[in-house]
N, C-alpha and C positions, 0 to 999 in steps of 0.2 A: 450445679448440683441437681437441680430438678430435671434437667435434660438427661441425666444419667440415673434417674429413678430414686434419688435421695430426697428426703423431706427436710427443708431448711428449718421450719418451725421457729422456735425461740433460741436457736443456737447462737453462740458467739462465734463469729467467723473471722479469725485473725487472717489478715492478708500480709504476705511478705513481699516486698519489692526491693530490688536493688535500685539505688538512686545515684545519679551522677549530675552534679550541678556545676556550672561555670558561668562566666560572663557572656559567652556566646554558645550557641548550640554546637558548633564545631569543636570548641574546647571541651565541652561536656562529653562529646562523643569520644574524644581522645582519652579522657579519664575512664570512661566506660569500657573502651576497647582494651586498655591496659589492664584494668581490673578483671574484665571478663576473660582475657587470655590467661591470667594467673589462675582464676577459679576453674576454668575448663581444664587447664593443664594439671591441676591438683587432683581432679577426679576422673578425667576421661583419657588420660595418658596411659596406654597399656604398659609402658615401662615403669610406671610408678604404682600400679595397682596389682595387688596379689589376687584380685578377684577376676573371675571370668567376665568377659565383656557383657554377658547377659545380666550381670548383677550391678553394672555401672549405670547410675541414673542417666537417662536420656539415650541409652543404647538403641532403643527401638525407633528413634527418630530417623528421618530420611538421611542416609549417609552422604547425600549430595549437598546437604545444608551444613555450612560451617557453623559449629556450635558457638563460636564467638559472635558471629553475626546474629544467631538466634537470640543470644543474650541481649545484644544491642537492640534488636527490634521487637522481641516478644517478652522478654523478662524484665529488663531494666527500664526505668523511667529516666530519660536523658534530656537535658536541656537547661535553659535559663530558669531562674526562679519562677518567672511568669508562666513558662511552659509547663513546669512541674506542677504548679498550683492548678493550672487548667486540666492537666492529665489526672491529678488526684480527684478533682471534682467530677470528671468524666467517669472514673472508676466507681465513685460513690453512687452514681446513678445506674451504672451498668451491672454492678454486682452488689449483693447485700453485705456491705462492708461495715463491721462493727468497730474494728480498730486496725490500725496499720502498724506492722513491725517494719521499721526502716533498716535497711542494710546499706549504709553509705559506702560508696565506692572509693572514697578518699576522705582524709581529715578535713579538707576544705569543703567538701560536700556536706559533712556533718555540721560544720559551723554555719555555712550558708543556709542549710535546711532549717536550723533552729532560729536563725535571725530573719530570713527572708521568706520562708515558705510556711512554717508552722503557724505564725500569727495570722495567716490568711486562710487557713483551712480548719481552724478550730470550730 
């Protein structure tokens, strides 16, 4: 925010992250890929949108970048419970995060997050 001329001050800054958890990183990536494909297809598919492309979120991004891959690498937190804990702790030091709004990418992710991640990041 500061880099763009905004004052953080005493604001509450909610951070939203998609999260995919599994026993292995590869399995979590499969969950994230499936969920991301559905999400991107819901808003970036010109056949499903009555809006001009300029009004679709993310339209200004590089057209050479697959939006599903962008979700996997730039938007979602993907991995094992230990990897997700580590990434959340990194985010806490990188950005002034007051609280996190979790968008689980599967039911299993929600269960794993509450049992395996949440107790370690409180």
